[in-house]
Each structure stands twice: as structure tokens, then as C-alpha cells.
C-alpha positions, 0 to 999 in steps of 0.5 A: 488526468490533467485536471488539478484536484483538491485532495484532503488527507485525513491522518498525517502519519507516515502513510498520510505524509506519503499520500500527500507527497504523491498528490503534491508531486503530481501538481494537486492541492492538498489540505490535511487534517490530524488532531494530534499535537504538532501534526502540521509541523511533522507533516511538513517536515516528512513531506519535504523529506520525502520530496528530497528523497524522490527528487521529483517536482519543485519542492517549493511549489509543492509545499506552497500547495500543502495546507493544514485545516483546523477540523476534519469538516474544513479539510474535506469541505471542497475536496474532489478526493479524500484519502483517510489514514486514521488508526487501524481501528474499525470504530475510529475509521467508521466515525471519521468516514461518516463525518467525511461523508456528511461534509464532503461534496456529493461528487467526491470519492472517499478512499481509506488506506486500511490494510484489512477492513472491507469498505462495506464495514467502513461505510456502515455509519455513513448516511449520505453517499456510502457507496462512494467510500472505497479502499485505496490501500498503499504499500510502505514506503508508500511515497515510493512503492507504486502499488495501490489496491482499490476495493469497491463495495458491491454498491459502488458505481462503476464510474467511481471505480473508474475515476478512482483508478484514474486518479491513482494513475495520475500520481504515478501509482499502479493500481489494481482492482480487487473485485470482491471484499476479502479480509486483508484484500489481495496483496496482504493475503499473498504476503501472509501465505509466504509468511505462514510457510516462512514462520513454519520453517523457522518454527520447525528449525528447518532454516534460519530467519536470515536464510529465509530472507536470503532465499527470497531476496536473492532468488525469486524476489529478484524476478518478482520485482520485474515480473509477477510470479504467475507470468514468470512461471509461464515464461519458465515453460518456454514455448509451451508456456503456462500450460506446459509448466502446469502439466509437468510441474503442477502435480509436484506443486500440489504435493508441496502445497498440501505439505505447507505448515500451519502456525500459531503466533504464540509466545515461543514462535514470536520469540524465535522470529524476533531473535532471528531478526535481531541476529540478522541485524546484529552490527547493522544500522536499521536506519541505514538499511532502510535508506539503502532500501529506498535508494534501490527502490528508486533505481528499480522504479526508474528502470521500470519507467525506462522499460515502459512499465510505469508512467 
């Protein structure tokens, strides 16, 4: 998509700043709004810092295309695309999106960064064009991680879905289309399935928190960062592919699946998990760890681009 867009960013915390970074890097114009005191200064500082980390685009040019509005209505008044990043509270998001729907041009798409609410829930109070309200859920650190989940409502026109996917691709994202409304969408549900068993193993004393992290980050996590878990499984079947794997390993997999633990995040389990993470981080600088994570992410993303996996 070569057309320059007018993008409105509502809510300018970490996620809002990340979205602003992506749209500015792609050459679009961003008008942001956040009612919190000092929001504009924090946004500009965060965006500039993000741009320095990514090393993409002209920082001066990008910052000149970043504007801050005095009201929500002003920020979205001529927007082509809106990305809402308000607090993860349904009532607040419904109010923000209803106000946006009444002030934005009829042709604009309105996307919410919600990590769990369905777009139909979010659009309940909108009265003009609620069908153009969708979910566009990013992943932290959102100025680096390409994945976005686009979730339409049953009433969302196909053209809105198509255009939303194109817009996200235009800023270097790798969007997936979630074809039904599910609590937590898709990726959070996949993560929750892994967390459930990880928590259960810790709760039962089978393994430490640190060893869980080692098991994923030095094992399947390395492969998953290159190929997804299903195609990776198919490759492990050699010439026989996925069918061979499922015919030979499917039955024992089902046994393992039925043995997975169910957990309740009560006080005792919470204390175990917190203590385990504290032990793993003892003597280490969390800020440095996050910085190194981001640097490695950038190198991995560069590799994916080298092999044609990302634009």
C-alpha cells in the first residue's frame, strides 16, 4: 500500500507508542490523543526511543509527522484508520469506540488493540457504522514483533477486512485473520494452553520455573521462531509428512493431552510462580535482559527478511 494514510492513535502508553512508531516508519501521518497529564511528552520520547532501537526511517521526518490532538474527536476527525489502545476495560473501550464512530469519516476503519474482548462487544454502543469496528491485536514489544491478529465481527464487510490486512502489511506487520470471535482471540489462547501446563508442572513440583523457561527457549521455541509448531511437526515426518507423524505419534500425543493439568491461580500457586521467576532473575538486570531480548528480536526479524519471510 503506497498511499499515505492519516492514522489516529487513541491511548499513548507502551502499545500506542509502538503503533505510532510503526505507522510513522512506514511514512504515514499520525495524530494521537490521550487525556493523561504529560502524555504528549511521554509519547514523543517513547516514539523517538523506539525509532532509535529499530534503526528504520528518518527520525526527524517521522517526528515531524507525529501530532497530538486536544480531544478524541479532533484526533479522528479526518482519519483513514484508527488504532484504539485504551485501558483493558470493556466500559472504557465501548465509550471510546462509540465516540470515535460518531466523529470519524464513514470510510475509516476502527481497530482496537484489545487482548481479549470480542469486536461485537466493543461495538455495542456505536451507532453510526459499528460494522467497521474490528480487533487489531499486537504483541509486545509491539514496535518489533510483526504479528497482528485481525478479528472482524460477523457483520464486518469483506472489504474492511481486506483493507485492514493490507494496512497492517503496509507497516511491516504479519497479520492473521481470526475467522470467529473467541475470548483471547487465537495467540493468547495458544499461550494460555502452554502456561496452563507450565503452571501445573511447577505446582506439582515436577520442574522449576527456570527449567520450564530453558525447556522452551532452548528447545522448541528456537524452532517455533522459524517455523510454526504445525508445519514443524509435519517436517519431522520426513517424506511421509504430517500424515506419517499423526499416524505414528498421534496416539501417544493424545495420552499426553489427556494428562495435561488443570490449575487455579490461587495464592499458593501464585507465590510459587513469583518466587520461581525471582530466583531465575536473581543477580540479573531485568532492564538489560529486555534490551538484549529486543536486540535479538531485531536480528531474528532481519533473518526472516533475508529469507523472504517478512517484507
